[in-house]
C-alpha positions as CSV (number, residue, x, y, z in Angstrom):
1,X,-5.4,36.9,5.3
2,X,-9.1,36.7,4.2
3,X,-10.3,33.3,2.9
4,X,-13.3,32.4,0.9
5,X,-16.1,30.6,2.7
6,X,-15.7,26.9,2.7
7,X,-17.7,24.7,0.3
8,X,-19.6,21.6,1.2
9,X,-17.6,18.4,1.5
10,X,-17.6,15.9,-1.3
11,X,-20.3,13.2,-1.1
12,X,-19.1,9.8,0.2
13,X,-17.3,7.8,-2.5
14,X,-18.6,4.3,-3.6
15,X,-15.1,3.0,-2.8
16,X,-13.8,4.4,0.5
17,X,-10.1,4.4,1.4
18,X,-9.3,0.8,2.3
19,X,-5.6,1.0,3.4
20,X,-4.8,1.3,7.1
21,X,-1.4,3.1,7.3
22,X,-0.8,3.0,11.1
23,X,1.6,0.1,11.0
24,X,3.5,1.7,8.1
25,X,3.9,4.9,10.1
26,X,5.2,3.0,13.1
27,X,7.7,1.1,11.0
28,X,9.1,4.4,9.7
29,X,10.1,5.3,13.2
30,X,12.0,2.0,13.8
31,X,15.8,2.4,14.4
32,X,18.1,1.5,11.5
33,X,21.3,-0.7,11.7
34,X,24.4,1.1,12.7
35,X,27.5,-1.1,12.7
36,X,30.0,-0.5,15.5
37,X,33.4,-0.8,13.8
38,X,36.5,-2.1,15.8
39,X,39.2,0.5,16.4
40,X,42.1,-2.0,16.5
41,X,43.3,-4.6,13.9
42,X,42.6,-8.3,14.8
43,X,45.3,-11.1,14.7
44,X,45.4,-12.9,11.4
45,X,44.1,-16.1,13.0
46,X,41.0,-14.4,14.3
47,X,40.5,-12.5,11.0
48,X,40.5,-15.8,9.0
49,X,37.8,-17.4,11.2
50,X,35.5,-14.4,10.6
51,X,36.0,-14.1,6.9
52,X,32.2,-13.7,6.4
53,X,32.1,-10.6,8.6
54,X,33.5,-7.1,8.2
55,X,34.9,-4.4,10.5
56,X,31.9,-4.9,12.8
57,X,33.6,-8.1,14.1
58,X,35.5,-7.5,17.3
59,X,37.0,-10.9,18.0
60,X,36.7,-12.7,21.3
61,X,34.7,-10.5,23.7
62,X,32.4,-11.4,26.7
63,X,28.9,-10.0,27.0
64,X,29.8,-7.5,29.7
65,X,32.6,-5.9,27.5
66,X,30.2,-5.9,24.6
67,X,27.5,-4.1,26.6
68,X,30.2,-1.6,27.7
69,X,31.1,-0.9,24.1
70,X,27.4,-0.4,23.2
71,X,26.5,1.7,26.2
72,X,25.5,5.3,25.3
73,X,25.2,4.3,21.6
74,X,22.0,5.0,19.7
75,X,19.4,2.2,19.2
76,X,20.3,0.0,16.2
77,X,24.0,-0.1,16.9
78,X,25.4,-3.6,16.5
79,X,28.6,-5.6,16.7
80,X,29.7,-9.2,16.1
81,X,31.9,-11.1,18.4
82,X,32.9,-14.6,19.5
83,X,31.9,-15.4,23.0
84,X,34.5,-17.1,25.2
85,X,34.3,-20.9,24.9
86,X,31.9,-20.6,21.8
87,X,32.7,-23.3,19.3
88,X,30.3,-23.4,16.3
89,X,28.7,-19.9,16.5
90,X,29.3,-16.2,16.7
91,X,27.3,-13.7,18.8
92,X,25.4,-10.7,17.5
93,X,25.0,-7.9,20.1
94,X,22.4,-5.2,19.3
95,X,21.4,-2.2,21.2
96,X,17.6,-1.7,21.3
97,X,15.3,0.2,23.8
98,X,18.5,1.5,25.6
99,X,19.9,-2.0,26.4
100,X,21.9,-4.7,24.7
101,X,20.5,-7.9,23.2
102,X,22.7,-10.9,22.4
103,X,21.9,-13.6,19.8
104,X,23.8,-16.7,18.7
105,X,24.4,-16.4,14.9
106,X,25.4,-18.9,12.3
107,X,26.6,-18.7,8.7
108,X,26.6,-21.3,5.9
109,X,27.9,-20.7,2.4
110,X,25.0,-20.6,0.0
111,X,22.4,-20.1,2.8
112,X,23.6,-16.9,4.4
113,X,23.3,-15.7,8.0
114,X,20.7,-17.1,10.4
115,X,19.8,-17.3,14.0
116,X,18.4,-20.9,13.9
117,X,18.4,-23.5,11.2
118,X,14.7,-23.2,10.6
119,X,14.5,-19.4,10.8
120,X,14.9,-16.8,8.1
121,X,18.2,-16.6,6.2
122,X,19.8,-13.3,5.2
123,X,22.4,-12.4,2.6
124,X,24.1,-9.8,4.9
125,X,24.3,-9.1,8.7
126,X,22.8,-5.6,7.8
127,X,19.6,-7.3,6.5
128,X,19.4,-9.5,9.5
129,X,19.7,-6.6,12.0
130,X,17.3,-4.4,10.0
131,X,14.6,-7.1,10.0
132,X,15.2,-7.7,13.8
133,X,15.0,-4.0,14.6
134,X,11.7,-3.6,12.7
135,X,10.2,-6.6,14.5
136,X,11.4,-5.5,18.0
137,X,10.0,-2.0,17.4
138,X,6.6,-3.3,16.1
139,X,6.3,-5.7,19.1
140,X,7.0,-2.7,21.4
141,X,4.8,-0.1,19.8
142,X,2.2,-1.9,17.7
143,X,1.2,-4.7,20.0
144,X,-2.5,-3.7,20.2
145,X,-2.9,-3.4,16.4
146,X,-1.1,-6.7,15.8
147,X,-3.3,-8.4,18.5
148,X,-6.4,-7.0,16.7
149,X,-5.1,-8.4,13.4
150,X,-4.6,-11.9,15.0
151,X,-8.2,-11.8,16.3
152,X,-9.8,-11.1,12.9
153,X,-12.7,-13.2,11.8
154,X,-13.7,-14.5,8.4
155,X,-16.2,-11.7,8.1
156,X,-13.4,-9.4,7.3
157,X,-13.0,-11.0,3.9
158,X,-16.1,-9.3,2.5
159,X,-14.8,-5.9,3.5
160,X,-11.2,-6.6,2.6
161,X,-9.2,-4.5,0.1
162,X,-9.3,-7.5,-2.3
163,X,-13.1,-7.6,-2.4
164,X,-13.5,-3.8,-2.1
165,X,-11.3,-3.0,-5.1
166,X,-12.1,-6.0,-7.3
167,X,-15.7,-7.0,-6.6
168,X,-16.9,-5.9,-10.1
169,X,-14.1,-7.9,-11.8
170,X,-14.6,-10.9,-9.6
171,X,-18.4,-10.8,-10.3
172,X,-17.7,-10.7,-14.1
173,X,-15.3,-13.6,-13.8
174,X,-17.8,-15.5,-11.7
175,X,-20.6,-15.1,-14.3
176,X,-18.1,-16.2,-17.0
177,X,-17.3,-19.3,-15.0
178,X,-21.0,-20.0,-14.5
179,X,-21.6,-19.9,-18.3
180,X,-18.7,-22.2,-19.0
181,X,-20.0,-24.7,-16.4
182,X,-23.5,-24.7,-17.9
183,X,-22.1,-25.2,-21.4
184,X,-20.0,-28.2,-20.2
185,X,-23.0,-29.8,-18.5
186,X,-25.2,-29.3,-21.5
187,X,-22.7,-31.4,-23.5
188,X,-22.9,-34.4,-21.2
189,X,-26.5,-34.3,-19.8
190,X,-30.0,-34.3,-21.1
191,X,-31.4,-30.9,-22.1
192,X,-33.9,-30.9,-19.3
193,X,-31.3,-31.7,-16.6
194,X,-29.0,-29.0,-18.0
195,X,-31.8,-26.5,-17.7
196,X,-32.5,-27.6,-14.1
197,X,-28.8,-27.1,-13.2
198,X,-28.8,-23.7,-14.8
199,X,-31.7,-22.7,-12.5
200,X,-29.9,-24.1,-9.5
201,X,-26.8,-22.1,-10.3
202,X,-28.7,-18.9,-10.8
203,X,-31.3,-19.0,-8.1
204,X,-30.4,-21.4,-5.3
205,X,-29.7,-19.8,-1.9
206,X,-28.2,-23.0,-0.6
207,X,-24.6,-24.0,-1.5
208,X,-24.5,-26.9,-4.0
209,X,-21.5,-29.2,-3.8
210,X,-20.4,-30.5,-7.3
211,X,-18.9,-33.9,-7.8
212,X,-15.4,-32.4,-8.5
213,X,-15.5,-30.5,-5.2
214,X,-14.1,-27.4,-6.9
215,X,-17.1,-25.2,-7.7
216,X,-19.9,-23.9,-5.4
217,X,-23.0,-22.1,-6.5
218,X,-24.2,-19.2,-4.4
219,X,-27.0,-16.7,-4.3
220,X,-26.4,-14.0,-6.9
221,X,-28.0,-11.2,-4.9
222,X,-25.9,-8.0,-4.7
223,X,-24.9,-8.3,-1.0
224,X,-21.6,-8.3,0.9
225,X,-21.9,-12.1,1.3
226,X,-22.5,-12.8,-2.4
227,X,-20.0,-10.6,-4.2
228,X,-19.1,-13.8,-6.0
229,X,-22.3,-15.4,-7.2
230,X,-20.2,-18.3,-8.3
231,X,-16.7,-18.9,-7.1
232,X,-13.9,-21.4,-7.1
233,X,-13.8,-23.5,-4.0
234,X,-10.1,-23.7,-4.3
235,X,-7.6,-23.5,-1.5
236,X,-4.9,-20.8,-1.8
237,X,-1.3,-22.0,-2.3
238,X,0.3,-19.7,0.2
239,X,4.1,-19.5,0.4
240,X,6.4,-17.2,2.5
241,X,7.3,-14.2,0.3
242,X,9.9,-11.4,0.3
243,X,8.0,-8.4,-0.8
244,X,9.8,-5.6,-2.5
245,X,8.5,-2.0,-1.9
246,X,5.4,-1.2,0.1
247,X,2.7,-3.9,0.3
248,X,-0.5,-4.4,2.3
249,X,-2.4,-7.4,3.5
250,X,-5.3,-7.9,1.2
251,X,-7.4,-9.4,4.0
252,X,-7.1,-6.9,6.9
253,X,-5.7,-3.9,5.0
254,X,-2.8,-3.4,7.3
255,X,0.8,-2.9,6.2
256,X,3.0,-6.0,5.7
257,X,5.7,-4.9,8.1
258,X,9.3,-6.2,8.2
259,X,12.4,-6.0,6.2
260,X,12.1,-9.5,4.6
261,X,9.7,-12.4,4.5
262,X,6.9,-10.0,5.5
263,X,4.1,-12.4,4.8
264,X,2.5,-14.9,2.5
265,X,1.6,-14.8,-1.2
266,X,-0.6,-17.3,-3.1
267,X,1.3,-18.8,-6.0
268,X,-1.9,-19.3,-8.0
269,X,-3.6,-15.9,-7.6
270,X,-1.1,-13.5,-5.9
271,X,-3.3,-12.9,-2.8
272,X,-1.0,-11.2,-0.2
273,X,-1.6,-11.6,3.5
274,X,0.0,-11.6,6.9
275,X,0.9,-15.1,8.3
276,X,-2.1,-15.1,10.6
277,X,-4.4,-13.5,8.1
278,X,-3.5,-16.2,5.5
279,X,-5.1,-18.8,7.9
280,X,-8.4,-16.9,7.7
281,X,-8.7,-16.3,4.0
282,X,-11.6,-18.5,2.6
283,X,-10.9,-21.1,0.0
284,X,-11.9,-18.9,-2.9
285,X,-8.7,-18.7,-4.9
286,X,-9.3,-17.2,-8.4
287,X,-6.2,-18.3,-10.3
288,X,-4.2,-15.8,-12.4
289,X,-4.4,-12.6,-10.4
290,X,-3.0,-10.7,-13.3
291,X,-6.6,-10.6,-14.7
292,X,-7.8,-8.9,-11.5
293,X,-5.1,-6.7,-10.0
294,X,-4.8,-3.2,-11.5
295,X,-3.3,0.3,-10.9
296,X,-6.0,1.5,-8.3
297,X,-4.7,0.9,-4.8
298,X,-1.2,0.2,-5.9
299,X,1.8,2.2,-4.6
300,X,2.6,5.2,-6.8
301,X,6.3,4.4,-7.1
302,X,5.5,0.9,-8.2
303,X,3.1,2.1,-10.9
304,X,5.5,4.6,-12.5
305,X,8.3,2.0,-12.5
306,X,6.0,-0.6,-14.0
307,X,4.9,1.7,-16.8
308,X,8.2,3.5,-17.1
309,X,6.7,7.0,-16.8
310,X,7.0,10.0,-14.5
311,X,3.3,10.4,-14.1
312,X,0.7,7.6,-13.7
313,X,-1.2,7.2,-16.9
314,X,-4.5,7.4,-14.9
315,X,-3.6,10.9,-13.6
316,X,-2.4,12.1,-17.0
317,X,-5.4,10.8,-19.0
318,X,-7.9,12.2,-16.5
319,X,-6.2,15.6,-16.4
320,X,-6.1,15.7,-20.2
321,X,-9.9,15.1,-20.4
322,X,-10.8,17.6,-17.7
323,X,-8.7,20.3,-19.3
324,X,-10.1,19.5,-22.7
325,X,-13.8,19.7,-21.7
326,X,-14.2,20.5,-18.0
327,X,-12.4,23.8,-17.3
328,X,-15.6,25.8,-17.6
329,X,-17.8,23.2,-15.8
330,X,-19.3,24.8,-12.7
331,X,-18.2,22.9,-9.6
332,X,-15.6,20.8,-11.4
333,X,-14.1,18.3,-8.8
334,X,-16.7,19.4,-6.2
335,X,-19.7,17.9,-8.0
336,X,-19.5,14.1,-8.1
337,X,-20.2,11.9,-11.1
338,X,-22.5,8.9,-11.0
339,X,-20.9,6.2,-8.8
340,X,-21.7,3.3,-11.2
341,X,-20.0,5.2,-14.1
342,X,-16.9,6.0,-11.9
343,X,-16.8,2.3,-11.0
344,X,-17.1,1.3,-14.7
345,X,-14.2,3.7,-15.7
346,X,-12.1,2.4,-12.8
347,X,-12.6,-1.2,-14.1
348,X,-11.8,-0.1,-17.6
349,X,-8.5,1.6,-16.6
350,X,-7.5,-1.4,-14.5
351,X,-8.3,-3.7,-17.4
352,X,-7.3,-1.8,-20.5
353,X,-4.7,0.7,-19.2
354,X,-3.6,3.4,-21.6
355,X,-6.0,2.1,-24.3
356,X,-9.1,3.0,-22.2
357,X,-11.7,5.1,-24.1
358,X,-12.3,8.2,-22.0
359,X,-13.7,10.3,-24.8
360,X,-16.9,12.4,-24.5
361,X,-18.7,9.7,-26.5
362,X,-17.9,7.1,-23.8
363,X,-18.2,9.3,-20.8
364,X,-20.2,12.4,-21.6
365,X,-20.3,13.6,-18.0
366,X,-16.8,15.1,-17.3
367,X,-17.5,14.8,-13.5
368,X,-17.1,11.1,-13.9
369,X,-13.6,11.6,-15.2
370,X,-12.9,14.1,-12.3
371,X,-14.4,11.6,-9.8
372,X,-12.2,8.8,-11.1
373,X,-9.1,10.9,-10.7
374,X,-10.0,11.7,-7.1
375,X,-10.7,8.0,-6.4
376,X,-7.3,7.0,-7.8
377,X,-5.5,9.5,-5.6
378,X,-7.6,8.6,-2.6
379,X,-6.8,4.9,-2.9
380,X,-3.0,5.4,-3.0
381,X,-1.6,3.4,-0.1
382,X,0.9,6.2,0.6
383,X,-0.8,9.6,0.0
384,X,0.7,12.0,-2.6
385,X,2.0,14.2,0.3
386,X,3.6,11.3,2.2
387,X,3.6,10.6,5.9
388,X,7.2,11.8,6.3
389,X,6.7,15.0,4.3
390,X,3.4,16.0,5.9
391,X,4.8,17.6,9.1
392,X,7.3,19.8,7.1
393,X,4.6,21.0,4.7
394,X,2.4,22.0,7.6
395,X,5.3,23.7,9.4
396,X,6.1,25.6,6.2
397,X,2.5,26.8,5.8
398,X,2.6,28.3,9.3
399,X,5.5,30.6,8.4
400,X,4.3,34.2,8.5
401,X,6.9,35.6,6.0
402,X,5.7,34.9,2.5
403,X,9.2,34.5,1.0
404,X,10.3,32.2,3.8
405,X,7.1,30.2,3.4
406,X,7.7,29.5,-0.2
407,X,11.3,28.5,0.4
408,X,10.3,26.1,3.2
409,X,7.6,24.6,1.0
410,X,10.1,24.1,-1.8
411,X,12.4,22.3,0.7
412,X,9.5,20.1,1.9
413,X,8.6,19.1,-1.7
414,X,12.2,18.0,-2.3
415,X,11.8,15.5,0.6
416,X,9.1,13.6,-1.4
417,X,10.1,10.5,-3.4
418,X,10.5,11.3,-7.2
419,X,7.2,9.7,-8.2
420,X,5.3,11.7,-5.5
421,X,7.2,14.9,-6.3
422,X,6.4,14.7,-10.1
423,X,2.8,13.8,-9.6
424,X,2.2,16.5,-6.9
425,X,3.8,19.1,-9.2
426,X,1.6,17.9,-12.1
427,X,-1.6,18.0,-10.0
428,X,-0.7,21.4,-8.5
429,X,-0.1,23.0,-11.9
430,X,-3.3,21.4,-13.2
431,X,-5.4,22.8,-10.3
432,X,-3.8,26.2,-10.8
433,X,-5.0,26.2,-14.3
434,X,-8.5,25.1,-13.2
435,X,-8.6,28.0,-10.7
436,X,-7.7,30.5,-13.4
437,X,-11.2,29.9,-14.8
438,X,-12.9,30.7,-11.4
439,X,-15.3,33.1,-13.0
440,X,-16.9,30.2,-14.9
441,X,-16.3,27.1,-12.7
442,X,-16.5,28.8,-9.3
443,X,-13.5,26.8,-8.1
444,X,-10.6,28.9,-6.8
445,X,-7.5,27.6,-5.0
446,X,-9.2,27.4,-1.6
447,X,-12.3,25.6,-3.0
448,X,-10.0,23.1,-4.8
449,X,-7.9,22.6,-1.7
450,X,-11.1,21.9,0.3
451,X,-12.0,19.1,-2.1
452,X,-8.4,17.6,-2.4
453,X,-7.1,18.0,1.1
454,X,-8.5,14.7,2.4
455,X,-7.3,13.0,-0.8
456,X,-3.7,14.3,-1.2
457,X,-2.6,14.7,2.4
458,X,-1.8,12.0,5.0
459,X,-4.4,13.2,7.6
460,X,-5.4,10.9,10.5
461,X,-8.8,9.3,9.9
462,X,-10.4,10.8,13.0
463,X,-9.4,14.4,12.0
464,X,-12.4,16.4,10.9
465,X,-11.0,20.0,11.0
466,X,-8.7,20.4,8.1
467,X,-8.5,24.2,8.1
468,X,-4.7,24.2,8.3
469,X,-4.3,21.5,5.7
470,X,-6.7,23.3,3.3
471,X,-4.7,26.5,3.8
472,X,-1.4,24.7,3.1
473,X,-2.7,23.1,0.0
474,X,-4.3,26.3,-1.4
475,X,-0.9,28.0,-0.8
476,X,0.9,25.2,-2.6
477,X,-1.5,25.5,-5.6
478,X,-1.4,29.3,-5.8
479,X,2.5,29.3,-5.7
480,X,3.2,26.0,-7.5
481,X,5.4,27.8,-10.2
482,X,7.7,29.0,-7.4
483,X,7.7,25.9,-5.3
484,X,8.3,23.3,-8.0
485,X,11.2,25.0,-9.8
């Protein structure tokens, strides 16, 4: 099959992809809990003493017999038993890495199941085992990455997802805070002293400690070390948190692994971090994170659930604008808009949501709209074509028979989560319509796939040859009406 010659790659974005998915991909491979049910009924006396357990409880069994029962079983298989001579505890036996592990386990009504009094508590044994398996697997396969996280320095804060995604908003809040401080001082000090303080806040390159020990003035130059010209010197109020869905450490950009109690969250601002990373986050808590966090960089499933929609409003609004005034624009999606305008539109969408003015009067260059859409998709923590679905899509594209190829791609698409399926269908159909105007915009399926492949597909960061990925995506765009039935 002949292919058009490739086009030049998209210029580097002002906001690069900040999430590091390696730990997430490793966790996906972790074994899942598989209860080993007993085959014979237990005496009534034994059943009554284990009322908090189910058919995975096997009564009084020694560790050698438990290991025999677990032998040749897949990793993640578990059973509960009472060890001979045990008085106040039961024993959990779990198979992992082809051998059995044994743990003393306790239960208290209202507290749940736990291994030690000061450890995590779980509502069910399934949750306890699931969390343990994830942690065992991460320790076995992700040790170098975890070690690197634990050796992070404070310099990482300036390149963290928190600062990368929110520097413009934080700067605006900082200037607002600075104005309020100046106003307050002017009411209680002489006019000349107030003016002197204003000069100090605006120009001083040395930190100035105020009497209330809560505010520090900094150099307002636009460098990595002064994203916040004026910031709160406020310690974060970190607490252990059970995160629902997929979340990432806002300090190191790595996945918050685990089944429960995955990390820390600041009660004042919502900053999320690993336990070790939380110790390195500077005392620059900006309370009320709701004023800062937005839809960019947030998991797709979370966004559609939050806004009760099948397609994220950012994707829908950008597509509507492109189709209204950019279909005949030469190089649409290939030609980048101005970085500062894309950043301004991102800020507006995070702040104003659906109410954001994206009209031609506000953003006359439609490439800014197109660039913002690509930025949103690029910053998704889990790409539109997910890590799990990526291999099957690639395998389907390698099928030589055209009919079989479409059928396999249809099956691959069905493996996507609903939010990803709906959004990928929406984008493929949109790009198909864009390609239908190739005579004017010079963007056919292959050219569009060249632009979007690094954005929509979970490709390793070190991969530079995306020939197969581009071919797969161009096939998906060209046959979207048959694939998304």
